[in-house]
Every structure is written in C-alpha cells, then in structure tokens.
N, C-alpha and C positions, 0 to 999 in steps of 0.2 A: 363489516371490515372497516378498519380505521383508514380515514383519508389522511393525506399528507398534511392538510390544513389542521386537522384535529391533533395530529401528532405534534406539529410545531407549537400549537397552543398549549398542549400538555407540557412540552419541554419548557416553554416560557413561564408557565405557571409553577412548575416544579422548583425552579431555582430559588425564587423568594421563599417558597415553602420550606426548603431545606435550610435556608438562612434562619428562619424562625426556629426550626428544630435544633439548630446547632447549640452546643453548650454555651452558657453565658461566660464560662471561664475561659481565659486565654491560655490555658495550660497546654503548651505545645508538646507535652509528653504523652498526650492522648494520641494513639496511633491514627485515629481518624482525622486528626489535624496535622499530621506530619506530611510535608511535601516530599516527593521523590521524583527523580528523573525517569524518563521513559527508556526501556530497553530497546536498542536498535533492532530494526526488523530482521536483519540478517543474522542475529545472534543465535548461538547454539541453544540458548535457553528455550526458544519456542519449539523446536523439534523434540527436545526432552520432555517438555510439558505436554506436547501433543501425544507422545507415546503413553504418558500417564493418563491423559484424558481419554484416549482410545480404550484403555482398560477400565474406565469408569471411576478413576480415583480422584478426579478434580471436576465433579459435576457442576460446580458453580462457574466454571470457566466459560466465557463467551468468546468464541474463537474468531468471530467475524468483525470484532472491534479491536484493532491493534494499531499502534503498539500498546503494551501494558506498562504501568509504572513498576518500579522495583518493589515498592511496598505491596502492590497487588500480587506480584509474583511470589513474594514471601508468604502472603496469606494463602495462595493456592498451594504452596509447598506444605504449610502446616495442615491444610485440609487433606492432602495426599498422604502425609505421614499417619494421620489418624485412621484413615480408611485402610491403608496397607497393613497397619498394626492389627486390624480386626479381620484381615483376610488371610487365611492359612494357605490359600492357593495363589498368592501373589507371584507374578513372573520373576524369574531368576535375576533379571537385570534391574528390577525395581529398587533394591537397596543401593545399587551403584548409581542410579539416576538420582536418588534422594541425597546420597553423599555429595555428589558434585554440585547439586543445586544448593545444598546447605552451605557449602564453601562459598558459592557465589553470593548468596544472600544472608551471610552470617550477621552482618551489621544490622540489616533490616529486621531479621528475626529477633535480635536482642532488643531493639527498640520496641517491637510489637509486643513481646512477651514481658520484658522487664521494665519497660518505660524509660529506657536510656534516652539521653538528649539526642535530638535529631540534628547533629552538627557534624559536618564532614566536608572535606575538600580532597578530591582525588584526581589524579591523571588516570583516566579510564583505559586508554590504549594509545600506543604509538604504532602506526602502520606504514609499511612501505610496499607498494604494489607496482608491478610492471606487467603490462599486457602487450605482447608483441604480436602483430597481425601481419601475416604474409598473404598477399592477395587483396583484392578490393572488397572491403566490408560494406554492408548495408547500414546506412546511418539515418535514413528518413522514415521513421515509423508512421508519420502522419499520412504519407502518400504511398509508401511501399512497405518497408519492413526494417527491422534493426537486427544486427548481428548480436549485440549484447543488450539485454533487456533487464528491466526491474533492477536498475543499478544506480539509483539516485540521480539520473540524468547526467552521469559522467560522460563527457565527450570522448570520442575515440576516432582513430583513423588508421590507415595502413602505415605500418612502421611500429616504432616503440612508443608506447604511451605509459607515462609514469605518474603515480599519484602518491604523494607523501602526506600522511594525515596525522592529526593529533586530536584527541577528544578528552574533555575534562568534565567533571560534574561536581556540584557542591550543593549542600543542603544546610538550612538554618531555620529550624522550627517550621513555620508555615511556608517557608520559601525554598525554592530549588532553582538551580541554574544548570544548564547543559550547553556545551559548546563543542562543535565538531568542525574543524577547518582542514583544508587540503591545499597543497601546491600541486597544480595539474600541468603537465607538459604533454602537449598533443600535436602531432604533425598535421599537415594540411590535407583537407578532403577535397577532391575534385568536384566541381559543380556539374550538374547534368547538362547535356548539350542543348542547343537551341530548340530542337524539336520536342525534347522532354519538358523543357521549361514552358513552352507554349501550351502543351497538353496539361501541365500542372495548373497554369493560369486559368485555362478553361474550366477545369474541374473545380477550382476554388472560386470561380466567378470574379476573378481579379484581372486587371489589365496587364499585370506582369507576375511572374512566378515568385512566390515568397522565398526567401533564403531558408531552405528546409534543413531539418535536423539541427543538432547543437553546433555552435561555432567551433572552429578548429584553428590550427596553426598559431599556437600561443603558449606562453608560460604564464600562469596566473595563480593568484591566491583566491580561494573560494570558501565561503561558509556554506556548509550543508545544514544540518540541524543546529540551530542556535536559539535558545529560548529561555525564558524565566517563568516560573510557575508559583501560584499561590493556592494553598489547600486548606479547606476546613470542612469538617463533617463529611469526609469522603467525596467532596466536590473539588475538582482541580481546574483552575483557570490558568491558561498558558498563552503567552504572547511571544511571537518570534517566528523563525523559520521552522516548520514542523512537517514530519512525514506522517501520512495516514495510510492505513491498510484496511479497507472496508470490504472484506469478504473472506470466505473460508478457504478459497483455493490458494495453491502455491504459485501458479504461473502469473498471477496478478488479477485482482478484482476488476470487474467491468467499470466501476464508478470511480474508485480512488485507489491508487497504488503508489509505489516508489519508482515508477518508470521515468518520471520527470524529476527535476530538482524540487526539493521541499518548498512548499508555498508559505509565504509570509501571511500569518493569520492570527486571530484571537480565537481561542477555542475553550469551550466549556466541556468537561469530561466528568461524567459520573463514574468514578473509578472503582466503586464497589457496588455490585447489584443490590437492588432494593425490591421489596414486595409491597404492593398496594394493599390497603385494608379491604375487608368485606369480600363481596363476590368478585372483586377485581383481582383477588389472589389467583384466580384461574389463569391470569396472564403469566404467572410464574415470576421468576426473577427478571428484572429489567435493568438494562444499561442504556445510556444514550450519550451522544456527542453532538454538539452544535458548534459551528465555526463560521467566521466571516473573515475574508482575506482579500488580497489584491494580487492579480496575476502579473506576469512579467513576460516580455518578449513578444507580445502580440503585435503584428505588423500591419494588418488590414482590417478595416471595418466598413460597413455600409452605412453611410450617414449623408443622405442627399447626394449620392454618388459614392464610388469607392474612394476611401481615404487611406493613404499609406504608401510606403515605399519598401521594396525588397531589402531585407537586411537591416532595416531601421525600425526600432521599437517605437510604437506610438507614444507620444508624450503623455497622454491621458489614458492609462491602462484600465481595463475593466475590472470590476470587483466580482467576487464569488462568495456565496454562502452555501452551507450544506447542513443537513440534519440526518441523523441516523438513530433509530431506536431498535434495540434487540430484545427479544423475549425468549427466555429459557422456559418454555412451557413445562417440560419435564426434564429429568436428568439426561434423557436421550435425544430430545428434540429442541432445536434452536431455530428461531425465525426472525428475520430482520427486514426493515423497510428503510430506505434511504433516498435522499434527493439532493441534487446540487442545482444552483441557478447562477448563471453569469448575468450581470446587469451593470449599468452605468458605463463609464468610459467615454471615449470620443463620440460626440453627438448625442449623448444620453446623460445629462447631468444627474448626479446623485442627490436626491432630496429625501425627506422623510416619506413622502408619498410614493416615490419610485421604489424605495426600499420595501415598504409595506406591500406594495403591489407585487413585487417579486416574491415575497414570502407567502401571501395569502391568495393571489389570483389563481383561478382555475381555468381561465379562458385563454385563447390564443388570439391576440390582437396585434396587428402591425401598426407602426407609427408611434405617436407619443404615448399611447397607452400600452405599449408592448411590455409585458411583465418580465421579459428576459429569456435567456436560453436555458431551458429546464431539462433535466435528465433524472430519471427515476430507476431504482433497482430494488430487487428483493432477493434474499438468499435464505437458504435453509440447510441445516446440517442434521443428520439423523444416524444414530448408531443402529445398524441393521439387526432386526430380531433374529434370534438363533445364532448370531455371530457377534453379539454385543461387544465382546472383548477384543474382537479382531478386525471388524469391518465397519467403516464409517463412510456414508455417502453424503454428497452435498451438491447443491445446484445454486447458480447465481444468474438471475435474469435481469436484463437491462433494456431500457427503451428510451428513445428520444421523443419528447413532447407527448408521451402517453402517461396518464396518471397512475396506472397500476399494471405493470408488465404482464401478470398472469391473465388479465382480461383481454390482452392483445397478443396472444402467444406467437402469431405469425408475423408480428411487426416489431420484434425485438431480437436481441442476441442472447444466447443461452450458453453458459458453461456448466458442465456437469462433471463430476469426478468421484473418485473413491480413494480411501486411504486404508491399505491392508497392513495391519499391525503384526499379525501372526502368520508367518510363512511356514508351512509344515516342514519340520526337521531343520529349519534354519531360523532359530529363535531371534537372532540379532538382525535379521533382514526385514526391511519394510519396502512396500511397493506403493507407488502413488501414480495415478493416471488421470488425465483431464482432457476433455474435448470441447471445442467451441463450435456452435452451429448458429448460422443466421438463416432461418427457414424461408424468409420472404426477401426477394431481391428487387422489388419494384416500388420502394418507398420514395416517391417524389423524384429522385435522381440517384445515380450511382455515387457512392461515397457519402451517403446520408448520415450514417452513424458518426458521432463526434464532430459533426459539422453544423454550421448555422449560417443562414443567409444574411444575418446582421453582423455577427462576430465571425468574420471570414477566416481568421486564423484558428478557429475551432477550439476544441477542448484541449488546449495545450498550454504549458507553462515553459517559457524559455525554449520554444520550438519542439517540445516533446509531449506526447500524449500523457495525460494524467491517469488514464484508465488502463485497459488491457493492451498488451503489446500486439494483439492480433490485428489491430488497425480498423480502418473504416469499411472495408469490404472483404474481410478474410474469414476463413474457416481453418481450423487446425486442431492439433492434438499435441500432448506432451506427456512423457512417461519418465519416471525416476525410479531406479532400483538402488537402494542404499544398504550397505553393510556397515552396521554400527559397531566399530571396534570398542568404543567407550562412549560415554556421554559427549565428549568433546572431540572425538576422533571418528572419522568415517571415510569410506570409499564409496563413490557413487558413479553410476553410469546413467546417462539420460539421452533421450531422443526428443527432438522438436520438429514438427512439420507444420507448414502453413501454405494455403492456396488462396490467392486473391481473385476476385471476380473479374473476368475479362472486360466487362462493361466499364470498369473503373481503371483508367490509365493503362489499358491493355492487359491488366492482370499480371499474374506471376506466381512463383512458388519458391519455397525454400525447404531444405532439409538439413538439420545439423545433428551431429553426434558428439557427445561430450563425456569425458572421464575426469573426475575430480577426486583429489585426496585432501581431506582436512585432518591434520595431524597435530596433536598436542605434544610438542617435543619435551617441554617441561611445564610446571604449573603456570609460569608466566610467559611462555613462548608458544605461539601457534603458527603453523605453516600451512599454506594452501597452495596446491599445485593443480592446474586445470589445463586440459588440452581439448579444444573444440574445433571440429572440422565441419565446415558449412558448404553446402552446394545450393546455388540459387540461380534463378532465371527470371528476370523482369525485362521484357523486351524493350521498354523505353529507356532502360539504363544500359543494357548491353545486348547486342544482337546474338551473342553466343553464351552458353552456360558458363557460370563462373564458380570458382572455389576459393575460399579463404580459410586459413588456419589461425586460430588465436590461442596463444600459450600465455597463461597467467601464473605469475609467481608472487605470492604475498607472504610477508613475514610480519607478525603482530606481536607486540610486547605489551603485556598487561601487568602492571605492578601489583604485587600481592599485598593485601592488607596485613599488618602485623597483628598477631593475636594478643589479646590483653591478658 
C-alpha cells in the first residue's frame, strides 16, 4: 500500500516531469494548454454528469476530486456523446442531458475540437437570495450543529438574511480568472449563556469560550471564490480563494468541503487523468491535487500556555497544506488517499525545516519538533455488479493522527452511501442516502475529531468546520429523493438527522425535513424555492426542544452567450 510520504514524493516529482513533457511551442490553441475556470460546486452540471456516470458513459470521471474545470467538463461531455452514440439502449433522458450540457459548454467544445482562441470574458451569474428563518437556528457546527450546511460558510441568523451575488469569469490563452463576490446582510445571533460558555471553554482546553460560528449582525461585502489560474499540458496552477470538495458524498466529505468559507491557497491540479507506463498501468487513470494555504479566524493556540482572546483572530494565523491522489483502477472502481496538515502560526515559526517536517514526518512529537496537526482520509466509489447502470456505492473514512484509516477502523469516522439512478417505473427519479458512523468513542477525550491540543480552534476556517457538517462527536444520516423535471429543473425532498454524544457538551440531536424546487424559468433565469423545518435539542443551548423554519428564495440570472 502507498504511504502518504510516497504519494507526496510522487506528486512533487510528477510536476517537473510534466513540465519536461509539455510542448515546446507556446501555441495556446492546444486544448491541453487552455486555462478555464472551475464550475461551482452547487452547479446543476455535477448532478447531470453524475447521472451519466452512473450509466457508465463517462468512465474517466473521477468524482472525488471536485470542482472540475470547464474544459474538463467539455472533455467528459465528448466522451459521453461517443459512448451514447454506440449504445442502442441509452436511457430516454440521455439526449436531453447531452443537449443541455452542450449548450453550457459550447464555447469550450469549440475550442477543444476546432482550436478556437481561448479568449473570453463573461458575467457568469447575478444572484439574489433571501433566507428567512423563524425560530432560533443552530449556528455553531464546531461545538453543536448548524441549521444550514455546505453553503460556503455564509453566515445566518434568526430573521431575514440577504445575499446579493455576482460572479464573472475570463480566459486568455494559458490564463483564467474567476471572481465571485457577495453583499451579505445578516441579523444578530445570541451568544450562549455563561454555563454553556464555560462548558465550551473546558471542552476546548481554553480559559474562555471562543466566539463560535460565523459572525453576525452586519452588512458586508465578501469575496467567495476569487482566483487566477495558469495552465499547460493539462496541469493547472491556481492562486486565490478556492473551494475544494474531496469526496464522493453529497452531504460533505470528511476532509474538505464547502461548509466553511473558501480557503486562500496556491493549488496544483492535474485536470486530466494520466496513466503511468509499464506495470504501473495497473493503477489505472490517476488525478491529483496539492495545495498550500493559510487559514483565517483562528482564535486560540497552545504556545507556552493558551494564547488568544474570544472573537479576536490571532495575528499570526496557521498554514495548511494538503495532498490527494485518486486512482481509477477500472471503469467501475475509484479509490483515493488524501491528507491535510496544519502547521506554523503563533508560537511555531514557519521555516523550510518546519514545512518539510510537516510534509514528510511520520512520527507524533510534541514541542519544537511537532510536525503539525495531521488528518488522513480514504474514499472509494464502486458501481455495484448486476446493477451497474443503476446503483453506485461509496465510502469515505477519516482519521485524526492515524496514517491510514482502514488500518484503524475503530478509531476513525466513516460515511457510506449509495446513489440509485434507476427507480422502477419512475425513470426521472433518483434516490441518494448517506450515513455517518463513529464506532469508537474513547479517543483521548470527547470531541477528539477535528480538534488539536496545539491548534485549539481546530479544523476551522473563519469559525466553521472545513470537513463534514456532522461535527466532532456526531452520528447521522441524510436522504434525498429527486424528481428531475429536466437537466436544470427538479423537485427534491430530503431528510437529515444527527445525534451527538452525551459525553461532549452534554450531547444533543436534530432532525430536519426539506422540500426544494429548482426551476429553469427561461434559458437565462433560474428560480430556487426551499422550505426547511428543523427540530433540535441541545441541552446546553436550550432546556426545551426547539423548532426553526427556514424559507429560501433565490433568483439567478445567467446571461446567454450569443451564437456565432
């Protein structure tokens, strides 16, 4: 089995190798040298391609490394077209999916097939969202839970929450730019009472409770994803605020999701899978990502005593780097290994030696030789035999300070799920279900996952978990039933449940039910309506059970490209 150290060395060695293999010409009309922006995680494009992947029409797609670039999506679309054309038993909605995807990626297809210039500037979307919450919502996922999850860390509170957004994209040969900005208006969130704050401080090993959850009671401008990319020979380097989705599940991967604000980072992304020569071809198609970035909003750190103040970000924020390698062994089996490490920051100067130690060290040492706060994950996706075209199963395992989660199955957290593409007699319906289990409860202390005795603000960026919404001591499940009216229109009912261990902050539970309609009113207009009813009980926050209702209305305008 590959160690994380060997994987990192492999990634470091591969980058200069691909530089050598790159064409000597600077012809930016070569599709492999064309930069393109990433498709947002919440886009309708991913469910559409997932449906095609479930049927086996995009076998080169690696689902656990997202987002995908627009050029990568265009390549997958061409692959699907070729396979569907050869299949006389293609599902009835396949042509409709291809038609909508062709409209979305028409410009990228033309550049890829005809070698047109990669030159574009477009307003991608203008969005107006309003979320009105009646009742007290949950806003602290690091200690309790969150009412709204996997939402780019957008703050929310009881009352009316407004988000006005604009996103633009541009390409010029090897370069691409993406910008997404919002004006956010959020009411005030009440702080926990003195007893709850004391319990939080004890759980986090701090002298005072950190200001938990995202800030509130403001009107502010905020950049979400905002970055610039350079591409050559199917290698893309991107700098700026970026979103990662490192897992096959829909509820949110254990290691990296969009539950928090995008992280500022420098990232290398192998955007097109490659195959190694010789006997290494047995590894199948390979993709990888490597990044290094800096966190924000960390409030407490252990450095010769606890350093920090509630609600005040440390002046010297820690750094983080991560590596993920995905192997598509066969058309039906995908397997990935990933790792992140938090290092540096207050009391831990960043030098070449401390960085190298954080990358290559396999030991756990406190003090000056501490390699950092390390987390590992593995995930696998498999199209089930006998039901290849209908049923896909997947699993995501996560561990704190263990080198390979499958070797320590009772000391990690596991999410498993399935995606049912073919519901008998209901061809346009899909069902997806996921469950999270933490089989072992006595790992050092309650709240062990996503926490660290040096970085006391844990695995958070701007006060929100960067991993799964399930939290530090939770188990839960989530189910979605979706009726696909068209590729861009759907009606969906979902359920989410979560139970937290009583040993951690007295535990608690939540149940919520949601109905959402995503409707394409016209080619350039999209409407989203959602109603979510949540029931929760966390004794430290409220002595009696609580209910909140969140109604979301979003109208999006996407200017249509003029046909040539």
